[in-house]
N, C-alpha and C positions, 0 to 999 in steps of 0.2 A: 310486206307486212311482217312484223316480228312480234313474237310473244316472249314472255319472260324467259331468258336463258338462251334464246336463239342466237343472240348477238355474240355469245361465247361458245357456241357449238353444242348446246344441250340437245340430246336426242331422246326420244321415247322408244327407240328401237322398233319403229313401225306401229306402235300402239297409239291409236287415235282416240282412245277412251280414257283420258286422264282423270275423268270424274270418278271412276270406279277404282282408282289406284291410290294407295298411300304407302308407297315403297320407293326403292331406288329409281324406278322407271320415271317417276314424275318429280322427284326431288331435284333441286338445283345444286350442282357441285361447284360451290364457289371457289374452293381451293384448287380444283383441277381444271378450271376453265381455260379455254384457249385465248390467251391475252392478245395474241397477234390478230386473231379474228375479231375480237372485241374492239381493238384499236381501229381496224379497218372499218367496222360499222360506225364508229365515232366519226371517222373522216368522211364516210359517205353521207352521214346525216348532216354534217357541217357543209358539205358541198351542196346538198339539196336546199339548205336554208339560204345559201349565198347566191344561188342561181335562180332568178325569177322564172326562167323558162321551165324549170322542173316543178314549180308549184302552180303554174298557170292551168286552170281547169277548162279553158276553152279547147275545142277540138282543133287539131292541127289541120291546116288546109293546104299548105305549100304556097300560100300567098302572103305578102307582107301584111303585118298588122297596121292599123291606122297610124300614120306619122312615121312609118318605117319604110326603108327601101329593100330590106332583106327579108326573104320568106321566113315564116315561122318554123318550117322544117324543110330540110333538103336531104335527100337520100343519095348517097354516093357509093361508087365501087371503091375497092381498096386503093385504086390508083388516083382517087380524087375526082373522077369523072361522074357525071350524073348517071344514076341507075335507070336504064331504059326499060321498056315493057318486056323485052326478051330477058333481061337480067332478072326481073322479078319472077319470071316463070322458069328460070333455069334451076332444075332440081339439084344440080351439082354446085350451086353457089352457096358458100358457107361464110362469106365475108361481106361486110358492108359497113358504111358509116352513116349514122343519123346525126345531122347537124341541127341544133336548136339554138334559138336566140334571135338577136336583132342587130342593130347598127353598131352598138358599142361593145358588145361582148357576145361571143358564141361558144357553145359547148358542143364538142364532137364526141359522140358515143361510138367508139371504135369496137366493132364486134368481129372477132375471129373465131368462128365456129368450127373451123377445120382443125385437124389434129396437128398439122404442121404450122410452124411459124411463118409469118408473112410480113413483107414490108408494106406499110400503109403510108399514103401520101395525102396530106390535107391541102386544100386550096389556099393560096396566099392572097392577101389584100394589102395594098400599100398602107403603111403606117400601123400595121397590126403584127402581132407575133404570137405563135402558139407555144404553150407550155403545159405541163401536166396539171390537171385539176386537183389531183391528190399526189402529194409528194411521197415517193417511196425511194428506197436505195437505188433502184435502177431507173428512176425517172429521167427523162431527157426531153429538152425543148427542141423545137424545130418542126418543119413541115413533113419530114419523112422519118419514120421510126419502125423498127421491127416489133411485131406484136406476137408473143408466143401463142401456140395453139390453144384452143378452148379458153380464150381470155376475152374479157370486156375491159376496155381501157377508156379513160376519160381525159380529153385534152380541152383546154380552155384558151380562147383567143381574146387577147386584150390589146388595147392601143399600145403601141411600142413603148411609149414613155411610161405607162402604168406597169407594163411587164418588167421594165428595167428597175423600177422602184421596188417591186416584189423581189426580184433577184438579189437586190442589195440589202434585203432584210427589212425594208420599210413597208408599211401598209399591210392590210389584211384583206 
C-alpha cells in the first residue's frame, strides 16, 4: 500500500503524525524525487494489472482452480524442488519461490532473503518459456538465473510462441 510520495522515496523521517505537521517533514519534494524508484513502482503496478493471479481475492489452497490442471500456488526451493515440511521449519532458510497462476501463464516470485547471491532454477514445462516479468537492464530469460542477496525478483512463464512474440517487440 502506497501513500502519496512513497512511490518516489518520500520519508517522514519516522514521524507518523503527519496531521500535526506543515513543514518539510510532510511536504512532497517533486524536484528531488527518486525517478528510478518511481519507474519501478510504475512497472510493478503494470505487472499487477496484467497478472490475474495477483488480483485474485480467493485464498490460495495449493489445489488447481476449477477448469485448471495447475495448482493456484506452488512453493519451491531455490533449486526448483517442492518445499517440504522440514524446509518450512528450517530457521536458516532464506530463499524460496512462490509460483502463482494457471495453465496458460505462471508468475514466479523469487525471494532471496540471504545476504549472498544465489542461483535460482525454475521448473520447465514443454511449450513454455520463462522470462522477466519486469524488464530491467540486467533481465535475463531462462530457467536458471543468479539473484542478488536481499532481492525479490519476478519471472513470468508464457507459452513459447507468445514469449517469442514479446521478445521480437510485438504484443504487450
